C-alpha positions in Angstrom: -73.3 -59.1 11.8 -74.2 -58.3 15.7 -76.2 -56.0 17.6 -74.9 -53.4 19.3 -75.4 -54.9 22.8 -76.5 -57.8 22.0 -72.9 -60.4 21.2 -72.8 -63.7 22.7 -72.0 -63.5 25.4 -71.8 -60.6 27.9 -70.0 -59.8 30.6 -73.7 -58.9 32.8 -76.5 -60.0 31.2 -79.8 -58.6 32.6 -82.3 -61.1 32.8 -86.0 -61.5 31.8 -88.5 -62.9 34.8 -90.7 -65.0 31.8 -94.3 -65.4 33.0 -95.9 -68.5 33.8 -99.2 -70.1 32.5 -99.9 -73.6 31.8 -99.5 -73.4 27.6 -96.3 -71.4 28.3 -93.5 -72.7 26.1 -92.3 -69.6 26.9 -90.7 -71.3 29.6 -89.9 -73.9 27.4 -88.7 -75.9 30.1 -88.7 -79.2 32.5 -87.5 -80.6 35.3 -84.9 -83.5 35.6 -84.1 -84.4 31.9 -85.0 -82.0 29.4 -87.2 -83.3 27.2 -87.3 -82.4 22.9 -90.8 -80.4 23.1 -93.3 -81.9 20.2 -93.6 -79.5 17.3 -97.1 -78.0 17.7 -98.3 -79.4 13.8 -97.4 -82.1 11.5 -94.4 -81.7 9.7 -96.0 -80.7 6.0 -98.0 -78.7 8.2 -96.0 -75.5 6.9 -95.6 -76.6 2.6 -95.0 -74.9 0.6 -93.0 -72.4 2.5 -91.3 -75.3 4.9 -90.9 -78.5 3.4 -92.0 -81.3 5.6 -87.6 -82.8 5.2 -86.5 -79.1 6.5 -89.0 -79.4 9.2 -88.3 -83.0 9.7 -84.0 -82.4 10.7 -84.8 -79.6 11.9 -87.2 -80.3 14.5 -85.7 -84.3 14.8 -81.8 -84.0 14.4 -80.8 -80.1 15.0 -83.2 -79.8 17.8 -82.6 -82.6 19.3 -79.5 -82.2 19.3 -79.6 -79.2 21.4 -82.1 -80.7 24.2 -79.5 -83.9 23.9 -76.4 -82.4 24.3 -77.3 -79.7 26.9 -79.1 -83.1 29.4 -75.2 -84.4 29.5 -73.2 -81.1 30.1 -75.5 -80.3 33.1 -76.0 -83.8 34.9 -74.3 -83.9 38.2 -74.6 -79.9 38.4 -76.9 -77.4 39.9 -78.3 -76.9 36.8 -79.2 -80.3 36.5 -82.8 -79.8 38.0 -84.1 -76.5 37.2 -85.6 -75.4 34.0 -84.4 -74.2 30.5 -84.8 -71.0 30.5 -83.2 -70.5 34.0 -79.9 -73.0 32.5 -79.8 -70.5 29.5 -79.6 -67.1 32.0 -77.6 -68.6 34.3 -74.9 -69.2 32.2 -74.7 -66.4 29.9 -71.3 -64.3 29.8 -69.4 -67.0 32.2 -66.9 -68.7 29.1 -66.2 -71.4 31.6 -70.3 -72.5 30.4 -70.4 -71.2 26.6 -71.1 -74.9 26.0 -73.9 -75.6 28.4 -75.2 -71.6 27.1 -75.0 -72.2 23.5 -76.7 -75.8 23.4 -79.1 -74.7 26.2 -80.6 -71.2 24.4 -80.3 -72.8 20.9 -83.0 -75.8 22.3 -85.1 -72.8 24.0 -85.0 -70.1 20.9 -85.7 -73.7 18.3 -88.3 -74.5 21.3 -90.1 -70.8 21.4 -89.7 -70.2 17.8 -92.1 -73.6 16.6 -94.9 -71.5 18.0 -93.8 -68.9 16.3 -94.9 -70.3 12.9 -98.2 -71.1 11.8 -100.0 -73.0 8.7 -102.0 -70.3 6.7 -100.1 -67.7 9.1 -99.4 -64.2 8.3 -101.9 -61.6 7.4 -103.2 -59.0 9.9 -102.4 -59.1 13.5 -104.6 -58.9 16.7 -105.5 -55.8 17.3 -103.5 -54.8 20.7 -100.2 -56.4 18.8 -101.1 -53.9 16.0 -101.6 -51.3 17.6 -98.1 -51.0 19.1 -96.6 -52.5 16.3 -98.2 -48.8 14.9 -96.8 -46.7 17.7 -93.7 -48.2 17.5 -93.0 -48.7 13.7 -95.0 -46.2 12.2 -97.2 -49.0 10.8 -97.7 -52.9 10.5 -95.9 -52.9 7.4 -92.9 -51.0 8.5 -92.7 -53.3 10.8 -92.8 -56.4 9.0 -90.0 -54.8 7.0 -88.0 -54.0 9.9 -88.0 -57.7 11.0 -87.3 -59.0 6.8 -84.8 -56.6 7.1 -82.7 -57.5 10.8 -83.3 -61.0 9.4 -82.2 -60.9 6.2 -79.1 -58.4 7.3 -77.8 -60.6 10.0 -74.2 -62.5 9.1 -74.0 -65.9 9.6 -76.3 -67.6 11.6 -78.2 -66.2 14.2 -81.6 -65.2 15.3 -84.1 -61.9 13.9 -86.7 -60.9 17.0 -89.7 -58.7 17.0 -89.1 -58.0 21.3 -90.3 -55.8 23.9 -88.2 -53.3 25.1 -89.8 -51.7 28.5 -93.5 -51.1 27.1 -91.8 -50.3 23.6 -92.1 -52.7 20.8 -88.4 -53.1 19.2 -86.5 -55.3 16.6 -83.0 -56.7 16.9 -81.0 -59.5 16.0 -78.4 -62.0 17.6 -76.1 -63.8 16.5 -75.6 -67.9 16.9 -77.2 -69.3 20.4 -77.4 -65.6 21.5 -81.4 -64.8 22.7 -83.3 -61.4 24.5 -83.6 -63.8 27.4 -80.4 -62.7 28.7 -80.7 -58.5 27.6 -83.9 -57.8 29.6 -86.0 -57.9 26.2 -89.1 -59.7 26.2 -89.6 -62.0 23.1 -92.4 -61.4 21.2 -91.5 -63.9 18.6 -88.3 -64.5 16.6 -87.3 -65.7 12.8 -84.5 -68.4 12.6 -81.9 -67.8 10.3 -79.5 -70.1 10.5 -78.9 -72.3 7.2 -80.6 -75.8 8.7 -83.9 -73.4 8.8 -83.7 -73.4 5.1 -81.0 -74.5 3.0 -82.9 -77.7 1.5 -85.8 -75.9 0.5 -84.2 -72.5 -0.6 -80.5 -73.0 -0.6 -78.7 -69.5 -0.7 -81.9 -67.3 -1.2 -82.3 -66.4 2.6 -84.5 -63.2 1.0 -87.2 -65.1 -0.2 -87.1 -67.5 2.5 -87.3 -64.9 5.3 -90.5 -63.0 3.4 -92.3 -66.4 2.7 -91.9 -66.6 6.4 -93.7 -63.1 7.3 -96.0 -62.9 4.9 -97.1 -66.9 4.7 -96.3 -68.3 8.5 -96.0 -65.8 11.2 -98.5 -66.7 13.8 -99.2 -63.0 15.3 -101.4 -64.6 17.8 -98.9 -66.2 19.3 -96.5 -63.0 19.5 -100.2 -61.1 20.6 -100.0 -64.0 23.7 -97.0 -63.5 24.9 -97.2 -59.6 24.7 -100.6 -59.8 26.8 -99.0 -62.5 29.2 -96.1 -59.9 29.9 -98.6 -57.1 30.6 -100.7 -58.9 32.7 -97.7 -60.6 34.7 -96.2 -56.1 34.9 -93.3 -57.5 33.2 
């Protein structure tokens, strides 16, 4: 099920210019050949919520394949020297480049996703983010519930996102490889609900996976850093 206005290949996608900092995985990009970024923690760091086996397959097989496929598809084209986020926005909505978009967007989405998780995460968000959550949703718990409900309700493969729309927080879901980058939205946080993200640990119990991730792994500090970066860059 897709959120209105969030279809995978729109005809005239809006684009977000990402803030650049030395840490920014927001850019999740490299010139020349793209490379698989290392996980920001050990394979077993997210146990018992996400097992080392799942993390190893998810990062080392699935994410790696998206990166390698993107490199093969852009070789010898004008896209070859672009950073990853620009490859995503340059190919969005173009049917003849759907294969590049799908792989590049999945590479970017996953690079972003790893930073959205941390050992002993969850809990109370930093003050600035908490205030934004309360302004938009009424309470932190209401925001978490909206994020969980979108992740659970996404039909088939996809993502649930906490984003900025203008200066206000919003929760959206996207199908398959689709990403807020091409819809004029600024991503702060995401949850991966492709089956490969949880099936080895939870089988068909996506609901249990989603609630465990939000309660125990969500890296609210990363979301707050992204919020601050967008504000600092006037975006």
